[in-house]
MILUM-639170 format. One line per field, with one value per residue (C-alpha): residue in one letter; residue number from 1; x, y, z. Coordinates in nm, 2 decimals. Layout:
N
rest <- a/...
nr <- NUM/...
u <- X/...
v <- Y/...
w <- Z/...
# end
This chain:
365
rest <- m/k/i/a/v/y/t/i/a/l/n/e/e/q/f/v/e/t/w/y/n/s/a/k/n/a/d/y/l/l/i/a/d/t/g/s/t/d/g/t/i/e/k/a/r/e/l/g/i/t/v/v/p/i/a/i/k/p/w/r/f/d/d/a/r/n/a/s/l/a/l/l/p/a/d/i/d/m/c/i/c/l/d/m/d/e/v/l/v/e/g/w/r/e/l/l/e/t/t/t/a/p/q/i/s/y/k/y/t/w/s/w/k/d/a/s/e/k/v/p/g/f/v/y/a/g/n/k/v/h/a/r/f/g/y/r/w/t/d/l/i/h/e/v/l/l/p/e/q/r/f/l/e/e/h/y/e/e/y/l/e/g/f/e/i/h/h/h/p/d/q/s/k/s/r/s/s/y/i/d/l/l/k/v/a/l/a/e/n/s/n/n/p/r/l/t/l/y/h/a/r/e/l/g/a/r/g/l/v/s/e/a/k/s/e/f/k/r/f/l/k/i/a/n/p/h/n/i/n/e/r/s/l/a/y/r/h/l/a/q/i/d/p/k/n/r/e/s/y/l/l/k/a/a/e/i/t/p/t/r/r/e/p/l/v/s/l/a/v/y/y/f/k/q/e/n/w/a/h/a/l/m/y/c/n/k/a/l/d/i/t/f/k/t/l/d/y/t/m/g/e/y/a/w/g/y/l/p/l/n/m/k/l/a/s/e/n/n/m/k/l/d/k/k/s/t/t/y/d/e/d/k/w/k/l/n/v/d/s/i/i/a/t/d/f/d/l/y/g/q/v/d/k/k/e/e/e/q/v/l/f/e/p/d/m
nr <- 1/2/3/4/5/6/7/8/9/10/11/12/13/14/15/16/17/18/19/20/21/22/23/24/25/26/27/28/29/30/31/32/33/34/35/36/37/38/39/40/41/42/43/44/45/46/47/48/49/50/51/52/53/54/55/56/57/58/59/60/61/62/63/64/65/66/67/68/69/70/71/72/73/74/75/76/77/78/79/80/81/82/83/84/85/86/87/88/89/90/91/92/93/94/95/96/97/98/99/100/101/102/103/104/105/106/107/108/109/110/111/112/113/114/115/116/117/118/119/120/121/122/123/124/125/126/127/128/129/130/131/132/133/134/135/136/137/138/139/140/141/142/143/144/145/146/147/148/149/150/151/152/153/154/155/156/157/158/159/160/161/162/163/164/165/166/167/168/169/170/171/172/173/174/175/176/177/178/179/180/181/182/183/184/185/186/187/188/189/190/191/192/193/194/195/196/197/198/199/200/201/202/203/204/205/206/207/208/209/210/211/212/213/214/215/216/217/218/219/220/221/222/223/224/225/226/227/228/229/230/231/232/233/234/235/236/237/238/239/240/241/242/243/244/245/246/247/248/249/250/251/252/253/254/255/256/257/258/259/260/261/262/263/264/265/266/267/268/269/270/271/272/273/274/275/276/277/278/279/280/281/282/283/284/285/286/287/288/289/290/291/292/293/294/295/296/297/298/299/300/301/302/303/304/305/306/307/308/309/310/311/312/313/314/315/316/317/318/319/320/321/322/323/324/325/326/327/328/329/330/331/332/333/334/335/336/337/338/339/340/341/342/343/344/345/346/347/348/349/350/351/352/353/354/355/356/357/358/359/360/361/362/363/364/365
u <- 10.37/10.04/10.05/9.77/9.79/9.49/9.37/9.07/9.00/8.79/8.83/9.18/9.17/9.50/9.68/9.52/9.77/10.09/9.95/9.87/10.21/10.40/10.18/10.10/10.33/10.10/9.87/9.56/9.49/9.19/9.05/8.77/8.60/8.43/8.21/8.42/8.24/8.53/8.68/8.86/8.64/8.62/8.99/9.09/8.86/9.00/9.34/9.21/9.20/8.92/8.70/8.44/8.22/8.19/7.99/8.13/7.90/7.99/8.34/8.62/8.95/8.99/8.65/8.73/9.07/8.93/8.65/8.90/9.12/8.81/8.75/9.08/9.07/9.14/9.44/9.64/9.96/10.09/9.91/10.04/9.83/9.93/9.75/9.66/9.93/10.20/10.41/10.61/10.98/11.08/11.20/10.96/10.82/11.15/11.24/10.91/10.94/11.27/11.10/10.85/10.79/10.42/10.48/10.74/10.88/11.06/11.20/10.91/10.96/10.68/10.80/11.05/11.29/11.24/10.96/11.11/11.07/11.42/11.57/11.40/11.28/11.10/11.19/11.09/10.99/10.66/10.49/10.18/10.29/10.14/10.01/9.65/9.51/9.58/9.59/9.34/9.34/9.25/9.17/8.92/9.20/9.58/9.49/9.75/9.79/9.81/9.82/9.51/9.55/9.51/9.80/10.04/10.26/10.31/10.36/10.70/10.82/11.12/11.29/11.33/11.64/11.58/11.20/11.07/10.74/10.73/10.46/10.37/10.08/9.83/9.91/9.58/9.38/9.22/9.30/9.02/8.82/9.12/9.08/8.71/8.78/9.05/8.80/8.56/8.84/8.95/8.59/8.60/8.93/9.06/9.37/9.51/9.85/9.92/9.60/9.64/9.98/9.84/9.55/9.80/10.00/9.69/9.58/9.92/9.93/9.60/9.73/9.52/9.81/9.63/9.44/9.76/9.96/9.71/9.69/10.07/10.09/9.81/10.00/10.30/10.09/9.94/10.22/10.43/10.75/10.95/10.83/11.10/11.11/10.75/10.78/11.09/10.88/10.61/10.86/11.00/10.65/10.58/10.90/10.77/10.44/10.55/10.84/10.85/10.95/11.13/11.47/11.34/11.13/11.42/11.66/11.41/11.38/11.76/11.77/11.54/11.68/12.05/12.13/11.90/12.02/11.69/11.67/12.04/12.00/11.69/11.88/12.16/11.91/11.76/12.10/12.21/11.91/12.01/12.37/12.49/12.76/12.93/12.62/12.52/12.86/12.85/12.51/12.62/12.92/12.71/12.47/12.74/12.89/12.57/12.59/12.32/12.01/11.69/11.44/11.11/10.83/10.98/11.29/11.35/11.52/11.65/11.89/12.06/12.12/12.38/12.21/12.43/12.74/12.65/12.57/12.89/13.10/12.91/12.93/13.30/13.36/13.13/13.29/13.61/13.45/13.43/13.07/13.15/13.31/13.13/13.16/13.03/12.69/12.87/13.14/12.93/12.82/12.45/12.24/11.86/11.84/11.47/11.54/11.56/11.89/12.05/11.93/12.01/12.32/12.68/12.70/13.05/13.27/13.27/13.29/13.33/13.02/13.06/12.81/12.57/12.44/12.07/11.86/11.50/11.28/10.90/10.81/10.58/10.30
v <- 7.40/7.49/7.83/8.04/8.36/8.58/8.92/9.14/9.25/9.48/9.48/9.35/9.13/9.27/9.14/8.80/8.60/8.75/8.73/8.37/8.28/8.44/8.27/7.93/7.74/7.81/7.54/7.77/8.08/8.30/8.62/8.78/8.98/9.30/9.35/9.31/9.37/9.28/8.94/8.91/8.63/8.42/8.45/8.36/8.06/7.93/7.93/7.74/8.03/8.01/8.32/8.42/8.73/8.95/9.27/9.54/9.84/10.10/10.03/9.97/9.81/9.65/9.48/9.35/9.22/9.05/8.90/8.75/8.62/8.45/8.26/8.08/7.71/7.64/7.41/7.68/7.76/8.08/8.35/8.59/8.90/8.98/9.26/9.19/9.44/9.27/8.96/8.73/8.69/8.34/8.12/8.27/7.94/7.77/8.08/8.09/7.73/7.80/8.01/7.94/8.31/8.40/8.72/8.79/9.12/9.13/9.36/9.54/9.74/9.99/10.19/10.18/10.43/10.34/10.23/9.88/9.83/9.69/9.96/9.98/10.32/10.33/10.02/9.95/9.66/9.49/9.27/9.12/8.76/8.61/8.30/8.19/8.28/8.56/8.85/9.09/9.40/9.74/10.09/10.18/10.29/10.24/9.93/9.76/9.40/9.36/9.07/9.03/9.12/8.77/8.65/8.93/8.71/8.46/8.74/8.82/8.93/8.80/8.96/8.70/8.77/8.71/8.71/8.99/9.13/9.37/9.62/9.70/9.95/10.06/10.43/10.50/10.39/10.68/10.76/11.02/10.83/10.80/11.14/11.09/10.76/10.92/11.18/10.90/10.71/11.02/11.10/10.76/10.83/11.18/11.12/10.84/10.98/10.75/10.83/11.20/11.20/11.02/11.27/11.57/11.42/11.36/11.72/11.85/11.64/11.80/12.15/12.22/12.40/12.56/12.24/12.03/12.27/12.25/11.87/11.83/12.05/11.85/11.53/11.67/11.75/11.40/11.18/10.98/11.18/10.86/10.83/11.06/10.93/11.02/11.35/11.43/11.35/11.59/11.87/11.80/11.82/12.14/12.28/12.20/12.38/12.67/12.84/13.13/12.88/12.62/12.66/12.63/12.32/12.15/12.23/12.08/11.77/11.74/11.80/11.51/11.26/11.34/11.00/11.04/11.18/11.32/11.64/11.71/11.68/11.90/12.16/12.14/12.20/12.49/12.66/12.57/12.75/13.06/13.02/12.99/12.75/12.71/12.59/12.38/12.21/12.16/11.98/11.77/11.65/11.57/11.38/11.18/11.08/10.89/10.54/10.37/10.36/10.29/10.15/10.26/10.46/10.79/10.73/10.97/10.81/11.16/11.16/10.83/10.91/11.14/11.46/11.53/11.44/11.67/11.96/11.90/11.93/12.23/12.41/12.35/12.49/12.79/12.88/12.94/13.20/13.57/13.66/14.02/13.90/14.00/13.64/13.49/13.38/13.22/13.05/12.90/12.54/12.53/12.24/12.19/12.03/11.95/11.73/11.36/11.41/11.57/11.28/10.98/11.08/11.17/11.51/11.63/11.32/10.98/10.99/10.66/10.58/10.36/10.08/10.20/9.96/9.90/9.83/9.73/9.89/9.91/10.22/10.17/10.43
w <- 12.24/12.06/11.90/11.77/11.55/11.58/11.46/11.39/11.04/10.83/10.45/10.45/10.14/10.00/10.31/10.36/10.16/10.30/10.65/10.60/10.45/10.74/11.01/10.85/11.07/11.37/11.49/11.47/11.26/11.35/11.19/11.39/11.11/11.21/10.90/10.58/10.25/10.02/9.97/10.31/10.45/10.13/10.06/10.42/10.43/10.10/10.27/10.57/10.81/11.07/11.02/11.28/11.23/11.54/11.60/11.83/11.86/11.96/11.83/12.08/11.98/12.32/12.31/11.95/12.06/12.37/12.16/11.91/12.20/12.36/12.04/12.06/12.16/12.53/12.45/12.29/12.49/12.32/12.12/11.87/11.80/11.44/11.25/10.89/10.77/10.98/10.90/11.12/11.01/10.91/11.19/11.44/11.56/11.64/11.84/12.03/12.13/12.31/12.58/12.86/12.95/12.96/12.76/12.49/12.36/12.03/11.76/11.58/11.26/11.23/10.92/10.64/10.50/10.13/9.90/9.87/10.24/10.28/10.51/10.85/10.97/11.31/11.52/11.88/12.11/12.06/12.31/12.15/12.21/12.52/12.71/12.62/12.97/13.21/12.97/12.83/12.62/12.77/12.64/12.37/12.12/12.12/12.32/12.53/12.64/13.02/13.27/13.47/13.84/13.97/13.74/13.83/14.05/13.76/13.50/13.35/13.01/12.82/12.52/12.25/12.04/11.67/11.68/11.46/11.33/11.04/10.97/10.61/10.64/10.38/10.36/10.19/10.49/10.67/11.04/11.06/11.32/11.56/11.72/11.78/11.95/12.16/12.28/12.38/12.56/12.75/12.85/13.02/13.19/13.15/13.36/13.14/13.06/12.77/12.58/12.66/12.49/12.19/12.18/12.19/11.90/11.69/11.75/11.66/11.34/11.24/11.29/11.59/11.76/12.05/12.15/12.11/12.33/12.61/12.59/12.59/12.90/13.06/12.99/13.17/13.48/13.50/13.38/13.62/13.68/13.63/13.27/13.15/12.79/12.73/12.91/12.69/12.38/12.50/12.54/12.19/12.04/12.23/12.08/11.73/11.77/11.99/11.82/12.07/12.35/12.13/12.30/12.65/12.57/12.40/12.69/12.93/12.72/12.72/13.09/13.18/12.93/12.92/12.77/12.47/12.14/12.02/12.22/12.16/11.79/11.80/11.99/11.73/11.45/11.64/11.67/11.32/11.18/11.37/11.25/11.60/11.49/11.82/12.00/11.70/11.71/12.09/12.07/11.77/11.96/12.27/12.06/11.88/12.21/12.28/12.12/12.34/12.12/12.30/12.06/12.21/12.04/12.16/11.95/11.66/11.36/11.25/11.55/11.43/11.07/10.92/11.04/11.34/11.14/10.86/11.10/11.29/10.97/10.84/11.18/11.20/10.86/10.91/11.24/11.05/10.83/10.89/10.92/10.82/10.49/10.18/10.06/10.38/10.23/9.93/10.14/10.42/10.39/10.36/10.49/10.48/10.82/10.77/10.46/10.43/10.25/10.55/10.77/10.55/10.34/10.42/10.24/10.33/10.30/10.47/10.85/11.03/11.23/11.53/11.55/11.81/12.08/12.04/12.34/12.30/12.56/12.60/12.80/13.10/13.08
# end
């Protein structure tokens, strides 16, 4: 099997060496450079990486990815699209050589819980490993890899246990252009549910509450009813930006995804803040009964830490107290449910946690 690792790059000098060291067991390494002015090109060529300058104007991520893919030699069997701030985990080649599937999914760590980047945070299934021919990138931004129509009968995807890619992002890099690119992409196809959801989230992250609310609602109108995980995520976002209707949105999210922890923990947080201990306890228990962890991009890490356990114990204690007591405010167990401490640390004594079953799943949008 001949394997190529390829990417697009712009001023990524700081990542070149680590990218190379993780991918050097490939037969061919390619960087399609989109205009670097630092030492990216020189450093990469010193390491033996093939670097080809490309020009994409106006900018589109899908065009850039397709241009880089087209530059790969015809005798390559499998391709790994690996961004410069990503690394392949050791042993990847041996694992890849065990499969004949034309597209591979794998464990992808997007973020980390600590500065040392040793404790995974947001983890889901990636699928940027594919056969040399029959695949192309689509969408101007938040681009996705899809099989070409004429190859659909031959296409299938296999999850490769043990194969991992880790993301180590440059937190200083600006994302300011993303929202403008999303607007252009939606001008091309306003009824693209996936990009509409991304657009709504970007608007919300920038504090544009009214616009975000409208976009989330538009997503819910155009999204496939079967895409329940994404619809549930939209309701959870609406709950965040619309306090007046928070409860109803969270109840809707829990209704359509009854096997997901995230809306249940969010409901527990909502009731905990209101000191409705009975309801908070009820939703904590419902959440803790769910041990099936779906690792897609709609997963909320907060639901899988100690937060529901901490709220459960605090709610149980506070239910025993007399709210009319003059010492109630002193006696109640307080918990800042929005803090990292509540999420990541057992505050009230060790509670045995069952090892949850983790199932990797890439949503179809």
